[in-house]
N, C-alpha and C positions, 0 to 999 in steps of 0.2 A: 414597086418594091420600096419599102420605107428606107430612109437614109439612116445610117448608123453613126452619123457625125455627133460629136459631143457638143452640147450647148451649155454654156455657163456664162455667168455675169462677172465682169471684171470691174470692181469698184475702186481700184487703186488710183485711178485718175481723178477721183473726186477729192482726195485729200492730197494736198501739196506737200505737207511736212512729214507724213508718215511713209515709211518704206516697208515693204513686206520683208519678213525675216528670211534668213537664208534657207531654213527648212520648210518654208511655206506656211509658217504658223500664223496666228492671228495678228492683225495689224491694229494700230491704235485708231480709235474713232476720231472723226473730225472735231477739232477743238480740244483734244486731250493733251495735257502737258504732264509728262512723266515726272519731272522735277517737282512740280507743284503737288502732284498726287502723293509722292513719297514723303514730302515734308508734312502734309496734312495727316497722313496715316501715322507718322511717328508722334505727332502732337496728340492725336486721338488715343494712341496706345499708351502713352505716358499718363494721360488723364484717366484712362480706364483701368490701369494697373491697380490703383487704390480701390476702385469700385469692385474689381475682380477679387481682391483680398477680402473685402467686406462680404461679398456674395459667397465666397468660399467658406468663410467663418460661419456665416448664417446657415449654409447648407450642412456643414459638419455638425453644428449645434442641433439642428433639426434631426439629423440622422442619429445623434447621440440620444435625443429624447425618445426616438423610436426604439432604439436598443434598450433604453432604460425601462420603457413601458412593456417590453416584450414578455417578461415573466407574468405580467398581469393577465395576459391572454390565456395562459395555461391554468390559472387558478379555477375558473369555472369548470373546465374539463376535469381537473383533479377532484373538485367537489362532487361532480356527477359520478365519477368512478367510485369515490368513497361511499356515496349514497347507495350505489348499485351493489357494492360488495357487502353492505350490511354492517351491523355492530357486533355480530357474533365473533368469537375468537376462532377463526379458521385460517388455514394457510393462505387462502386467496386474499382475505381481508388484511391479514398481517403483511403480505407482500405489497399490496396496494398502499397501505399506510407507510411502509418503509420507503417505497418509491416517492410518495408525497413528501416524506421527511428528507430523504437524501438528495433529491434533485435541487432544492433551493440551497442546501448546505454546500454542495459542490459548486453551484453557481456563485455563491457569495465568495468562495475561495478564489474565483477566477475573475474578479472585478477588474483588476488592472489589465489583464490580457484581453478582456472583452472590449475595453475602451481604448486600448493602446493604438489601434489604427486610426482612430479619430483624433487622438491627441498629438500624434506624431508630427514633428516639424520637418517638412521636406520642401525643397525648392524655394526656400525663403519664406515659407508660410509661417505666420506667427503661431505660437503655441495657444491652444484653446483650453480654457478653464472649464472642466466638466465636473466640478464638485457637486453641483445640484443634481445633475443627471445620475452620478454615481450614488448619491444619497437616496434618490428615489428608487434606483435599482436595488440597493441593499434593503430598503424599507419594504418593498414589494416581496422580496425573497424572505424577509423575516416574517411577513404575514403568512407566507406559505409554510414556514416552520411552525408558527403558532397554530395554524390549522391542523398540522400533523400531530402536534402535542395534544391538542384538544381531542383529536380523533383517538389517540392512544388512551386518553383519559376516559372517554365514553365507552371504549372497548374493555376497560377495566385492567389495562396493562400497566398503568402507572400506580405506584404505591401511594394512594391518597387517603385511604381509610386507616383508622387506628389498628384494625385487625391485620393490616399488612406488615405491621412492625412487631408482632408478638414474639418473634425470635430474639429481639433485642431487649425485651422486658425481662428483668431478673425474676427468677422463681421466688415465690413468696415463702419465707421461712417462718415456721411456727415456733414460739418459745417453749411450748409444752407438747409432749407427745403422750398419748395414752394408748396402752395396749390392751 
């Protein structure tokens, strides 16, 4: 019958300076000096704090560019939807064109709220200048608005011809009348 005795290795005798903790936790390895390790880690952390700030700024700027280029990803889909709806004046094509027009306009109105989480100063982080990202964001959305206006023009819904303004032309008066 096999023995049920527990077999384990006790390495505490190999290290003279380390003592096992009261709870039986891990012990320091041979040659480990806790005072030296704590002073080295504080020196590394103070040097890496500046590097962490630079990395944080770089990551926030990169994320801001991703947010700024986001509307550009929707433009091809909107163009495809506009092409599929046709140029005729029907409720479906008008609704698609209105959606293409209103989406960028609403997005332009919320530029500050869109970029606020990336600009926010928290936990001593320096403020990030996102002027270029915001300008790109607005420019892409303006391109979407211009596409919608072009779409309205080719559908004939914009008053671009002289015949569209006949109501504002005064009636011609004749100096003589013959009966």
